[in-house]
C-alpha positions in Angstrom: -0.5 0.0 -0.4 1.2 3.2 -1.1 1.9 5.8 1.6 2.0 8.6 -0.7 -1.2 10.4 -2.6 -1.3 9.8 -6.6 -0.5 11.7 -9.1 -3.2 13.2 -10.8 -4.0 11.8 -14.4 -3.1 14.9 -16.1 -0.7 15.9 -14.5 2.9 15.6 -16.2 5.7 15.4 -13.8 8.7 16.6 -15.7 6.9 19.6 -17.0 6.0 20.8 -13.4 7.8 19.0 -10.9 11.5 19.3 -13.2 10.7 22.9 -14.1 11.1 23.6 -10.6 13.8 22.1 -9.7 15.9 23.6 -12.7 14.5 26.7 -12.2 15.6 26.2 -8.9 19.5 24.9 -9.2 19.7 28.5 -11.7 18.0 30.4 -9.0 20.8 29.1 -6.5 24.1 30.0 -8.8 22.3 33.5 -9.9 21.9 33.9 -5.8 26.3 32.7 -5.2 26.7 35.6 -8.2 24.3 38.2 -6.1 26.5 37.7 -3.2 29.5 38.2 -4.3 28.1 41.4 -6.4 26.9 42.7 -3.1 30.5 41.6 -1.2 32.3 43.5 -4.0 29.7 46.6 -3.4 30.0 46.5 0.6 34.1 46.1 0.4 34.8 48.9 -2.3 31.6 51.6 -1.8 30.7 51.3 1.6 32.2 54.6 2.5 30.6 56.4 -0.9 27.5 55.4 -1.0 24.5 56.8 1.3 23.0 54.5 4.0 20.3 54.7 1.7 21.7 52.5 -1.2 23.5 50.2 1.2 20.5 49.3 2.7 18.5 49.1 -0.3 21.7 46.2 -1.1 21.2 44.4 2.1 17.7 44.3 1.7 17.6 42.7 -2.0 20.3 40.5 -0.8 18.1 39.0 2.5 14.7 39.3 0.0 16.6 36.4 -2.4 17.4 34.3 0.3 13.9 34.3 1.9 13.3 33.6 -1.4 15.8 30.7 -1.9 15.0 29.1 1.5 11.3 29.4 0.3 11.8 27.8 -2.8 13.8 24.8 -1.5 11.1 24.5 1.5 9.0 24.2 -1.8 10.3 21.7 -3.5 11.3 19.5 -0.5 7.6 19.2 0.5 6.4 18.6 -3.3 9.0 15.8 -3.7 9.4 14.1 -0.8 6.7 14.7 1.7 3.7 14.9 -0.6 6.1 13.5 -3.2 4.5 15.3 -6.4 1.0 16.1 -5.5 0.0 19.7 -7.1 -3.1 19.5 -6.1 -2.1 21.5 -2.4 0.9 23.5 -2.5 2.6 24.7 0.2 2.7 27.5 2.4 6.7 28.2 1.4 5.9 28.4 -2.2 3.0 31.7 -1.7 5.9 33.0 0.7 8.5 32.8 -2.0 6.2 34.6 -4.4 5.6 36.9 -1.6 8.9 38.1 -1.4 10.5 38.0 -5.1 7.3 40.1 -6.1 9.7 43.3 -3.2 12.6 42.8 -5.5 11.8 44.1 -8.8 10.3 47.0 -8.0 12.3 47.5 -5.3 15.2 47.6 -7.8 13.2 49.4 -10.5 12.3 52.5 -7.5 16.3 52.7 -7.6 16.4 53.2 -11.6 13.2 56.0 -11.3 15.9 58.0 -9.0 18.4 57.9 -11.2 15.6 58.6 -13.7 15.6 61.9 -11.8 18.9 62.9 -11.4 19.5 62.4 -15.2 16.4 64.7 -16.4 15.8 66.6 -13.4 12.7 66.8 -14.0 9.7 65.6 -11.8 7.4 64.3 -14.4 9.4 61.3 -15.8 9.9 60.2 -12.5 6.8 60.5 -11.7 5.2 58.8 -13.9 8.2 56.1 -13.2 6.7 56.3 -9.7 3.9 55.7 -10.1 3.9 52.4 -12.6 6.4 51.2 -10.3 4.0 51.1 -7.5 1.4 50.1 -9.9 3.6 47.5 -11.3 4.0 46.3 -7.0 0.3 46.5 -6.1 -0.5 44.1 -8.5 2.4 42.3 -7.6 1.1 41.9 -4.0 -2.2 41.0 -5.0 -1.6 38.0 -6.6 0.8 36.9 -4.3 -1.8 37.7 -1.4 -3.7 35.0 -3.5 -1.5 32.7 -4.0 -0.8 32.5 -0.4 -4.5 30.9 0.1 -5.3 29.0 -3.3 -6.6 25.6 -2.6 -4.3 23.9 -5.6 -2.1 25.1 -8.4 -5.2 24.4 -11.3 -7.3 27.2 -9.7 -4.3 29.5 -9.1 -3.7 29.1 -13.3 -7.7 29.3 -14.3 -8.8 32.0 -11.8 -5.8 34.5 -11.9 -3.8 33.4 -15.1 -4.9 36.7 -16.9 -3.4 38.8 -14.6 0.0 37.5 -13.7 -0.4 37.8 -18.0 -0.5 41.6 -18.1 1.8 41.4 -15.0 4.3 40.3 -16.6 3.9 41.9 -20.2 3.8 45.2 -18.7 6.8 44.6 -16.1 9.2 43.6 -19.1 7.5 46.9 -20.3 8.3 49.1 -17.5 11.6 47.8 -17.4 12.2 48.4 -20.7 10.7 52.3 -20.3 12.5 53.3 -17.8 16.0 51.8 -19.2 15.3 54.0 -22.3 14.3 56.9 -20.8 17.9 56.6 -18.5 19.7 56.4 -21.5 17.8 59.0 -23.2 18.1 61.8 -20.8 22.2 60.7 -20.6 22.1 61.0 -24.3 21.2 64.6 -23.9 23.4 65.2 -21.2 26.1 64.0 -22.9 25.9 66.0 -26.1 25.9 68.9 -23.5 29.6 68.8 -22.6 32.4 70.5 -24.3 35.4 68.6 -26.0 38.2 69.5 -23.5 39.7 66.9 -21.6 37.1 67.1 -18.2 34.1 66.5 -21.5 35.9 63.4 -23.2 36.4 61.8 -19.6 32.9 62.2 -18.7 31.8 61.4 -22.5 33.5 58.2 -21.3 32.0 58.0 -18.2 28.7 58.5 -19.5 29.3 55.9 -22.1 30.1 53.4 -19.6 26.2 54.1 -17.5 24.6 54.1 -21.0 25.8 50.5 -21.9 25.3 49.3 -18.8 21.9 50.7 -18.1 21.0 49.2 -21.8 22.1 46.0 -21.1 20.2 46.0 -17.5 17.0 46.9 -18.9 17.5 44.6 -21.4 18.2 41.7 -19.5 15.3 42.5 -17.0 12.9 42.9 -20.0 13.4 39.4 -21.8 13.5 37.7 -18.4 10.0 38.3 -17.9 9.3 38.3 -21.8 10.5 34.8 -21.1 9.1 33.6 -17.8 5.3 34.7 -20.2 6.5 32.6 -23.5 7.1 29.6 -20.7 3.8 30.5 -18.8 1.5 30.6 -22.0 3.1 27.6 -22.7 2.7 25.1 -19.9 -1.1 26.8 -20.1 -2.0 25.7 -23.6 0.1 22.2 -23.0 -1.9 21.6 -19.6 -5.4 22.6 -22.1 -4.8 20.1 -24.6 -3.5 17.6 -22.0 -7.1 17.8 -20.4 -8.2 17.5 -23.1 -6.7 14.8 -24.3 -8.2 13.1 -20.5 -11.4 13.5 -20.8 -11.9 12.5 -24.8 -9.7 9.0 -23.7 -11.9 6.3 -23.8 -13.0 4.9 -20.1 
């Protein structure tokens, strides 16, 4: 007699548990890179940057640590304690989603603050803050419902459209803020003179523009890849459900 709950007939383990485990491995590697970046930052810029920036870096690291620990618990719960039973997800899955929902808007706030610094205008920064707050509110709303969902299936069926909107909206916000930062940096670069100091500042601005483009594109592309994977998995589940329903009894 098996002590483990049976799998639902329409659940594909490689596309569910397998995807979670692969994502967890990548998350662990990226968290290691984030830890190295945090150590290097505090060793080089602790005396020059303000307390708010240092607090933001420490907060992001703690949020990512909590998210990774929650993911580990969720994987252990699904694969060991309940043996691939996806009907009742653990609370740690919702906690991980909640923590990750705070990281993106927090980083976006930093980029919007730079937008105000580069443009010296309140309107672009105000629009950026409003978009960031709207993004945070949407993710927190979704996270609050993940904490109380009876199953993954019911969550996808109820909030799938909202998740698609948030993923595409987050990709758009990251890209718009990055483009706005590059635009105002380029305008400032054109006003520089051709002396030695101006050439030095041009080189610095070029590096900042390149970094802004890369970070904006990476985050936008990651959101779009997540959206595409979610849509493909959702479509696969619909087709699998139809196949099971039409199969002979």
